[in-house]
C-alpha positions, 0 to 999 in steps of 0.5 A, a space after each residue: 437842572 442847568 438853571 442852577 449855577 454850580 460854579 464850584 464844580 471845578 473844585 470836586 475831584 470827581 472820578 471813579 469813586 465820587 459820583 456827583 448826586 443832584 441832591 448833594 450838589 443842591 446843598 452846595 448851592 443852598 450854603 451860598 444863599 443870601 436867604 439865611 446862611 444856614 443849611 440843614 442836611 437832614 438825610 437819611 443815614 448812609 445817604 452821604 451827608 459828609 459828601 454834602 458837607 465837602 461839596 458845601 466846602 468847595 462852594 464856600 472856597 470858590 465864593 471866596 476865590 472869586 473875591 480873591 480872599 483866603 477861607 477859614 472853615 471849621 468841621 466839628 465831628 466826633 473824635 472817631 470820624 475826624 481822621 475819615 473826614 480829613 482824608 475825605 476832604 483831601 480826596 474829594 477837593 482839588 486844594 492844597 492839602 497843607 491847608 487841612 489840620 486835624 486837631 482832634 488828637 492834639 494835647 492842650 499845649 499844642 492847641 493853644 499854640 497851633 490854633 492861633 497859628 493856623 487861623 493866622 494863615 490866609 486859609 485853613 480847614 480845621 477838623 476837631 471834635 466838639 470837646 475842643 470848641 473852647 479853642 476855636 471860638 471867640 470873636 477873633 475867630 470868625 469862620 467863613 464856614 462851620 460844619 457840625 456833624 452829628 448835630 442832634 447830639 450837641 443840641 437836642 435834649 432828652 424827653 424827660 428834660 424837655 418835659 421838665 423845662 417846658 411847663 407852666 412854671 415858665 409863664 410865672 417865672 417870665 412874669 417875675 422876670 419882668 417885674 425884677 429890677 435887676 434887669 435893665 428896662 431896655 432888656 426886658 422891652 427888647 424881649 417883649 418887642 420880640 415876642 409881639 413880632 412873632 409871626 403868628 401864622 407860623 406853625 411854630 408860633 406858641 413854641 417860639 413864644 414859650 422858647 423866648 420867654 425861657 431864654 429871659 428866665 434863664 438870664 433871671 436864673 443866673 441871679 438867683 440863689 433859690 427858685 431857679 427853673 430847672 433847664 434841660 442838660 444841653 441848655 445848662 451852664 454845666 454843659 460846657 460844649 453847648 455854651 462854647 458852641 454859642 460863642 462860635 462865629 461864622 458867616 455860614 453854618 451847615 448841620 449834619 444829622 440823619 436823626 435830627 430830633 430826639 423827642 419833640 420836633 418843634 423844641 428840638 428844631 427851635 434849639 437849632 435855630 437858637 444856635 444858628 442865631 448865636 453863631 451867625 449874628 452878634 446880638 439876635 436873641 432868637 431868629 425864625 428865619 433860621 428854623 428848618 424848612 420843611 414845608 416842601 416834604 409833603 409836596 415832594 413825598 406825595 409827588 405833588 406839582 410844585 415840590 421840586 421848586 419848593 424843595 430847591 428854595 428851602 434851607 433843609 435837605 430831607 432825602 432817602 438813598 433810593 431817591 438821591 441815588 436815582 438822580 445823578 447830577 450830570 444827567 436828567 435821566 434817572 437811574 434804576 430805583 435802588 430795590 434793595 431789600 431790608 429785612 428786620 429779624 429777631 433771634 430769641 434765645 428763649 426759643 433756642 439757646 444755641 440760635 446765635 451760633 446756628 445762624 451765623 455759622 449756617 450763613 457763613 457755611 452757604 456757597 452764596 454769590 454774596 459774602 455774609 458778614 456780621 457786624 455785631 454791636 455789644 457794650 464792652 469787651 466782657 459782652 464781646 467775649 460772651 458773644 464770641 464764646 456763644 459762637 465758638 463754644 469749643 474753641 474759646 475755652 481759655 480764651 483771653 481777649 486781653 492778649 494782643 493776638 486774640 483781637 483777630 481770630 481765625 478758627 479751624 474752619 477758616 471763619 475770621 473774627 475780629 475784635 475792635 474796641 477803643 481799649 485795644 487802640 485798633 479802631 482805625 482798622 475798620 477804615 480799610 473794610 469800607 472796600 472789599 479786601 481779604 482781610 476784612 473779617 467774617 464777624 466783626 465784634 465792636 463796641 457801640 461807642 466806636 462803631 455807632 456813627 461815622 463808619 462806612 461798612 458796606 462790605 457787611 450785610 448783617 448788623 447784630 444788636 446784642 447791646 440794645 439801646 432804648 432810642 430808635 435813632 441810635 438802632 438806625 445809626 448802627 443799620 446805616 453802617 451797612 446800608 450805604 449808597 455804594 452798598 452792593 449787598 442785597 438784602 440787608 439784614 438788621 437783627 436783634 439778638 435776645 440773650 437770656 442771661 447777663 444784661 438781657 433783661 434790661 436789653 429786652 426792655 430797651 428793644 421794647 421802649 425803642 419800638 414803642 418810641 419809634 412806632 409812636 413817632 411814625 404812626 402815633 403823632 402825624 407830622 410832616 417828616 417822612 420815615 423809612 421803617 428800618 426797625 419794625 417787622 410783624 415778628 416784633 409786634 409785642 406781646 402782653 406778659 403774664 404779669 400775675 405769674 412773673 411779678 411773683 417770682 420778681 417780687 420774691 427776688 426782690 424781697 431777697 435782696 432787700 432782706 440781704 442788705 438789711 441783714 448786713 451788719 450795720 456799719 458806721 455810715 449805714 445803721 439799720 434805720 439809715 438802710 430802711 431809708 435807703 431802701 425806700 429811696 432806691 424803690 420809690 422812683 419806679 412805684 414799687 412798694 411805694 408808701 409801705 412800711 418795710 421791716 426786716 426780722 432777723 430772728 424769723 427771717 422774713 420780710 414784712 412789706 406793708 401787710 405783705 409777709 415774705 419768707 427768704 430762703 438762701 439763694 445758692 450760687 447755682 440758683 436758676 433765678 439768680 444765674 439767668 438774670 445775673 443780678 449779683 453785682 458789686 453792691 446790693 445797692 445795684 441789685 435792689 435798683 435793678 429788679 425794682 426798675 425791671 418790675 416797673 418796666 414790666 407793668 409799664 411794658 404791658 401799657 405799651 403793648 396796648 399802645 403800640 397794637 392799637 396804633 392806626 397804620 401799624 400794618 404800613 410798617 410790616 415792610 422793612 424799607 418802605 418810606 411812610 408820610 402823612 397826608 393832611 388828614 393824618 392818614 399814613 400813606 406808603 411813598 411811591 418813590 418812583 413817582 417822587 423821582 420823576 417829579 424831581 428830574 
């Protein structure tokens, strides 16, 4: 490792809480490379990407100091993380802390006044959330380094948007663009020349070719009133953050993301390169040299000779904690491989209605060396109270979360529980929980919006998902809150709690969807990015639902809500005919009752759907179906849409079960924490971490 010049090390405040790792220091070297100017840090959640960014900042500062110049550095991260990022820079860098400015909480007036002042100074490091990019971009503001944290949130598209965009319509629209006289011949020639010069040997050739065509089509969209091609949300004019991001100018750029793509790796990675080309150059339409370089990954993760050299020369880091932690920077001797166990469990209230309380209380009662603590994710304060009442059924009578003194609760047995949510203005309290202290609660109930990313909680060993998203990357991010480099707990648990009321039917479906996407990504679509299994276990292998039995009941419930809606008195906005049209619109998206006539007979109290006749009974307040699914909301529209969506998902679910359970290599996922990669024959292999580490040392 001595062959690499790490001249910026003297700017790092190395100490008890800051140990240098080889893979992180390598990112500081990469940012100084003259090859591209962009570095991608796609390391695992909890692998120290923030430290990599701070080391890169030190590297750029050192370079500017050697030239006797000041520095201008911008860090973009989520608002809830800005303070933590600012404090880590101050703690880990030997620089004047007065040049560091956190503008995340500045008002519009103060931003307009302060930003120009900061930038005029010889040196400055500005930490901001992405919503303020508009005050930080422009030609007069050229940065020496821009760091973009959680980059996928700004850059990647969701699956439906991507599929809608990458269609055959683009080819036709591109031909129309070439024939459109509103565009200069020079501009069209520039695009055609670029397409002709794309490296045909590149694995990204087809994707880049189509992407550049799409850029041309977007330009044409600007001049059209009709016939526009629909573009993904992240690329649309309405997405102000993305558009303003493209107006940033910098000499160097670093992207941080543990989940760098959402659905299509090639297309999402091309989006990264597209953004990099805009930020690092003035006129380039696209530059393949800015693509993430991942050719080394298979060589390293299969412990092949030469993999280390390829990795060091690449612009991309893709590391897991066990590997990063085992290779310290200052010594060629590897540390003991972290053998931390990861355990995935499912707690289903259908099997035991009291399972949440029993499991948590029993773990807290146990006298173990490891202090058990639970981090529970909910969607809102109402869900938080619901979970609290599940755990403390007797003590929660008359409980009102709106009272300030109820945000931190201690029961008669000494068990402590805290609510942390934006509405209580107490989110900063989590920062103190990154290190062991007596104030840390046994149970921490948080809304996912405040704790899903950027928060370090290595003092907890259980993540409990009450709110379950349908995107696997979000579940990985949550688990990463407790699975940190400095986490001493072993084992670590990832729990899915499936309730039997409230939003439970949606969350069950979300879990089903997330697992399908995850397994499809891991064993269904071979690619060269290894994956660590943090989400799947044998207990989660899905089973088919007996549709015939459940569907009949569901259609009865749907029929009831449709009938109730149609039976309401007509108003000025909605006549009987209007309401029938509304119902068709609400259910047609899910193929429920598609193309069938819907007629409500008030006298006979029956609903006709095609040739099917439903006789409607009154549902009482304590009706089991009604209370169990909690479908009564403010409007009948919500009820009809929800149950219709559920029916559709149930039908789709059985198709996914077949897909999931027939996937080759599924047995490799039974061990949580295993690292999986694919060889050239598209075979699924479990990586040998010890061999990988030896090859890198």
